[in-house]
C-alpha positions as CSV (number, residue, x, y, z in Angstrom):
1,K,-13.4,17.7,-28.2
2,F,-15.5,14.9,-26.7
3,Q,-17.6,16.7,-24.1
4,T,-18.5,19.7,-26.3
5,N,-18.3,18.5,-29.9
6,K,-19.0,14.8,-29.3
7,N,-16.0,14.0,-31.5
8,I,-14.5,10.8,-30.1
9,T,-12.0,10.5,-33.0
10,S,-10.5,13.9,-32.4
11,A,-10.4,13.3,-28.7
12,R,-8.6,10.0,-29.1
13,S,-6.1,11.6,-31.5
14,I,-5.3,14.3,-28.9
15,F,-4.6,11.7,-26.2
16,L,-2.5,9.6,-28.5
17,R,-0.4,12.6,-29.5
18,A,0.0,13.6,-25.9
19,L,1.0,10.0,-24.8
20,K,3.5,9.8,-27.7
21,F,5.6,12.5,-25.9
22,N,4.6,11.8,-22.3
23,D,3.7,8.1,-21.9
24,C,4.8,8.1,-18.3
25,S,2.0,10.4,-17.2
26,Q,-0.4,8.7,-14.9
27,D,-3.0,11.5,-15.3
28,L,-3.0,11.1,-19.1
29,W,-3.6,7.4,-19.0
30,V,-6.4,7.7,-16.4
31,E,-8.1,10.4,-18.4
32,Y,-7.7,8.5,-21.7
33,F,-9.4,5.5,-19.9
34,R,-12.1,7.8,-18.7
35,L,-12.7,9.0,-22.2
36,E,-13.3,5.5,-23.5
37,V,-15.6,4.5,-20.6
38,L,-17.7,7.7,-21.0
39,H,-17.9,7.1,-24.7
40,V,-19.5,3.8,-24.2
41,E,-21.9,5.2,-21.6
42,K,-23.0,8.0,-24.0
43,M,-23.5,5.5,-26.8
44,L,-25.6,3.3,-24.6
45,K,-27.8,6.1,-23.5
46,R,-28.2,7.2,-27.1
47,Q,-29.3,3.7,-28.1
48,E,-31.8,3.5,-25.3
49,L,-33.6,6.5,-26.8
50,M,-33.8,4.6,-30.1
51,A,-35.1,1.4,-28.5
52,A,-38.7,2.0,-29.7
53,C,-37.5,2.3,-33.3
54,D,-35.3,-0.8,-33.6
55,K,-34.9,-3.1,-30.7
56,T,-32.7,-5.6,-32.6
57,M,-30.2,-2.9,-33.4
58,V,-30.1,-1.7,-29.8
59,T,-29.5,-5.2,-28.5
60,N,-26.6,-5.9,-30.9
61,T,-25.0,-2.5,-30.2
62,K,-25.2,-2.9,-26.4
63,A,-23.6,-6.3,-26.6
64,E,-20.7,-4.9,-28.5
65,F,-20.2,-1.8,-26.4
66,L,-20.6,-3.4,-23.0
67,E,-17.3,-5.3,-23.6
68,Y,-15.5,-2.0,-23.2
69,K,-12.8,-3.3,-25.6
70,T,-11.1,0.1,-26.3
71,A,-11.0,1.0,-22.6
72,K,-9.5,-2.4,-21.8
73,I,-6.8,-1.8,-24.5
74,V,-6.0,1.6,-23.0
75,F,-5.5,0.1,-19.5
76,T,-3.4,-2.8,-20.9
77,N,-1.1,-0.3,-22.7
78,A,-1.0,1.8,-19.5
79,L,0.4,-1.1,-17.6
80,K,3.3,-1.3,-20.1
81,S,4.1,2.4,-19.7
82,I,3.6,3.2,-16.0
83,T,3.7,1.5,-12.7
84,I,0.2,1.0,-11.5
85,G,0.3,0.7,-7.8
86,G,-2.6,0.8,-5.4
87,E,-3.2,4.5,-5.5
88,V,-3.2,4.8,-9.3
89,L,-5.3,1.6,-9.6
90,R,-7.9,3.1,-7.3
91,R,-8.2,6.0,-9.8
92,F,-8.9,3.6,-12.6
93,V,-11.4,1.7,-10.5
94,G,-13.2,4.9,-9.7
95,V,-13.6,5.7,-13.4
96,A,-14.8,2.1,-14.0
97,S,-17.5,2.5,-11.3
98,V,-19.6,4.6,-13.7
99,A,-19.8,1.8,-16.3
100,A,-23.0,0.0,-17.0
101,K,-21.2,-3.2,-16.0
102,A,-18.9,-1.7,-13.5
103,E,-18.1,-4.9,-11.6
104,L,-17.0,-6.8,-14.8
105,L,-14.8,-3.9,-15.9
106,T,-13.4,-3.5,-12.4
107,Q,-12.5,-7.2,-12.2
108,F,-10.6,-6.9,-15.5
109,L,-8.6,-4.0,-14.0
110,F,-7.7,-6.0,-10.9
111,D,-6.8,-9.2,-12.9
112,K,-4.5,-7.2,-15.2
113,A,-2.9,-5.2,-12.4
114,L,-2.2,-8.3,-10.3
115,S,-0.8,-10.1,-13.3
116,A,1.6,-7.2,-13.9
117,Q,2.3,-6.2,-10.3
118,T,2.0,-9.5,-8.4
119,R,4.6,-8.4,-5.7
120,D,3.1,-5.0,-5.1
121,P,1.4,-5.0,-1.7
122,S,-0.6,-1.9,-2.5
123,V,-2.3,-3.6,-5.4
124,W,-3.4,-6.5,-3.2
125,C,-4.7,-4.2,-0.6
126,C,-6.6,-2.1,-3.2
127,L,-8.3,-5.3,-4.3
128,A,-9.0,-6.4,-0.7
129,G,-10.4,-3.0,0.2
130,H,-12.8,-3.2,-2.8
131,V,-13.9,-6.7,-2.0
132,A,-14.3,-5.9,1.7
133,E,-17.4,-3.8,0.9
134,K,-19.3,-6.9,0.1
135,D,-17.3,-9.9,1.5
136,I,-15.0,-9.3,4.4
137,E,-13.9,-12.9,4.7
138,K,-12.8,-12.9,1.1
139,A,-10.9,-9.7,1.7
140,L,-9.1,-11.2,4.7
141,S,-8.2,-14.2,2.6
142,L,-6.7,-12.0,-0.1
143,L,-4.6,-10.2,2.5
144,R,-3.3,-13.5,3.8
145,R,-2.5,-14.6,0.3
146,S,-0.6,-11.3,-0.3
147,L,1.6,-12.0,2.8
148,T,2.3,-15.5,1.6
149,L,3.5,-14.1,-1.8
150,I,5.2,-11.0,-0.3
151,P,6.6,-11.9,3.1
152,T,8.0,-8.5,3.9
153,A,7.6,-5.8,6.5
154,E,6.4,-3.5,3.8
155,C,3.5,-5.8,2.9
156,L,2.6,-6.3,6.6
157,L,2.5,-2.6,7.1
158,V,0.0,-1.9,4.3
159,V,-2.1,-4.9,5.4
160,I,-2.3,-3.4,9.0
161,Q,-3.1,0.0,7.6
162,L,-5.9,-1.4,5.4
163,L,-7.4,-3.5,8.3
164,H,-7.5,-0.3,10.4
165,S,-9.3,1.5,7.6
166,I,-12.0,-1.2,7.4
167,E,-12.3,-1.9,11.1
168,N,-16.0,-1.1,11.1
169,R,-16.6,-4.1,8.8
170,L,-14.6,-6.6,10.9
171,T,-16.6,-9.2,12.9
172,Q,-13.8,-9.4,15.5
173,D,-11.8,-6.9,17.5
174,L,-9.2,-5.2,15.3
175,S,-6.3,-6.2,17.5
176,K,-7.3,-9.9,17.4
177,V,-7.7,-9.8,13.6
178,V,-4.3,-8.1,13.1
179,A,-2.7,-10.6,15.5
180,T,-3.6,-13.5,13.1
181,F,-1.6,-11.8,10.4
182,L,1.7,-11.5,12.5
183,P,4.3,-14.1,11.4
184,D,6.0,-16.4,13.9
185,S,9.3,-14.8,12.8
186,P,9.5,-11.1,11.9
187,F,9.5,-10.3,8.1
188,P,12.6,-8.6,6.7
189,A,12.3,-4.9,5.8
190,K,13.8,-2.9,2.9
191,T,14.3,0.2,4.9
192,E,14.6,1.2,8.6
193,G,11.7,3.7,8.0
194,T,9.4,0.8,7.2
195,V,10.2,-0.8,10.6
196,L,9.5,2.4,12.5
197,S,6.2,2.9,10.6
198,L,5.3,-0.7,11.4
199,G,5.8,0.0,15.0
200,S,3.5,3.0,14.9
201,A,0.9,0.8,13.1
202,L,1.1,-1.9,15.7
203,E,0.7,0.7,18.5
204,M,-2.3,2.1,16.6
205,V,-4.1,-1.3,16.8
206,G,-3.0,-2.1,20.3
207,L,-0.3,-4.6,19.6
208,D,2.8,-2.6,20.5
209,D,4.1,-5.5,22.6
210,S,4.8,-7.3,19.3
211,F,7.2,-4.6,18.2
212,P,10.4,-5.5,20.2
213,A,10.7,-8.8,18.4
214,I,10.4,-6.9,15.1
215,L,13.0,-4.4,16.2
216,R,15.5,-7.2,17.1
217,Q,15.1,-8.7,13.7
218,A,15.5,-5.3,12.0
219,L,18.7,-4.5,14.0
220,T,20.3,-7.6,12.4
221,Q,19.6,-6.0,9.0
222,F,20.5,-2.4,10.0
223,P,23.0,-2.7,12.9
224,D,24.2,0.9,12.6
225,S,20.7,2.5,12.6
226,K,20.5,5.0,15.3
227,P,16.7,5.5,15.0
228,L,16.2,1.7,15.4
229,W,18.5,1.5,18.4
230,L,16.7,4.4,20.1
231,A,13.3,2.8,19.4
232,S,14.6,-0.5,20.8
233,L,15.9,1.2,24.0
234,S,12.5,2.8,24.5
235,N,10.7,-0.6,24.3
236,G,11.5,-2.3,27.6
237,A,15.2,-2.8,26.9
238,G,17.5,-4.5,29.5
239,L,21.2,-4.0,30.3
240,S,22.4,-6.2,27.5
241,D,20.3,-4.2,25.0
242,Y,21.9,-0.9,26.1
243,E,25.4,-2.5,26.0
244,S,24.7,-3.7,22.5
245,A,23.6,-0.3,21.4
246,V,26.7,1.4,22.8
247,A,28.9,-1.3,21.1
248,A,27.2,-0.7,17.8
249,L,27.4,3.1,18.0
250,P,30.3,3.9,20.4
251,E,30.6,7.5,19.2
252,D,27.0,8.5,19.4
253,S,26.2,10.8,22.4
254,D,22.5,10.2,22.3
255,I,23.0,6.4,22.7
256,W,25.4,7.0,25.6
257,R,22.9,9.4,27.2
258,E,20.2,6.8,27.2
259,Y,22.6,4.2,28.6
260,L,23.6,6.5,31.5
261,I,20.0,7.3,32.3
262,F,19.3,3.6,32.4
263,L,22.3,2.9,34.7
264,S,21.5,5.8,37.0
265,N,18.2,4.1,37.9
266,S,19.5,0.5,37.9
267,N,23.2,0.6,38.8
268,P,24.5,4.0,40.1
269,E,28.0,2.6,40.7
270,K,28.4,1.5,37.1
271,C,26.8,4.7,36.0
272,T,29.6,6.7,37.6
273,E,32.2,4.4,35.9
274,M,30.6,4.9,32.5
275,W,30.3,8.6,33.1
276,R,34.1,8.8,33.3
277,E,34.2,6.9,29.9
278,V,31.9,9.5,28.4
279,M,34.0,12.4,29.7
280,K,37.0,10.8,28.0
281,K,35.1,10.9,24.7
282,G,34.5,14.6,25.1
283,F,30.7,14.4,24.9
284,S,28.8,17.4,26.4
């Protein structure tokens, strides 16, 4: 309706009817926002062609359209209907980038998104990634603020991932920059998967020696997690660590196998003793 017939009223009506039955659709909200932004751009171009005829009219029309009032209303309503995390926010920002006053409209999007999703690390990182293109120090400041507001392993993970993606803009070595973001005491995690992903991220930036402390903290949250115990045992574990793993998961053959391998290299006599214990359990 809009692209072919230039009928903004009909195009809006179609989007509103669609959203009435499917207001949880991210695609619909992004495309509705795009419609309103493109409408303003087309009107501005039209007015530029009329500039020679009536400059006063053009100036007034531009002032009204450049506020992008309808597009802002669409985004505000979208926030009430869908969760706008970093990935979806980037789509809205991409649409806003074609606006005549893209930076002002983009700032509106970030302000609104942060107000609604203050504790979403991906929103903070989306903003920091955008800011990093012009001001890397401000971007780092935003990331530090996010960790102050959201002291979780999930937030630290997305921060490290973003820092890795903007490494070419950093003025210091990546590992040194990431090290300044690591807390004195490991942050709690919501899932064991986050902890393992954090370990991979730290290894990626050359700070894998920081992972054992994070694992120890995580194991107090997830004491029965086999993946975390195995990760812990593969990160310079000592005898007490292996004994703790066996005590936590006494019926797990993989944990016992790691324990026996460790003992075979450090204490063959005890390894023989523990092997008898394994045989009693019937492990193959």
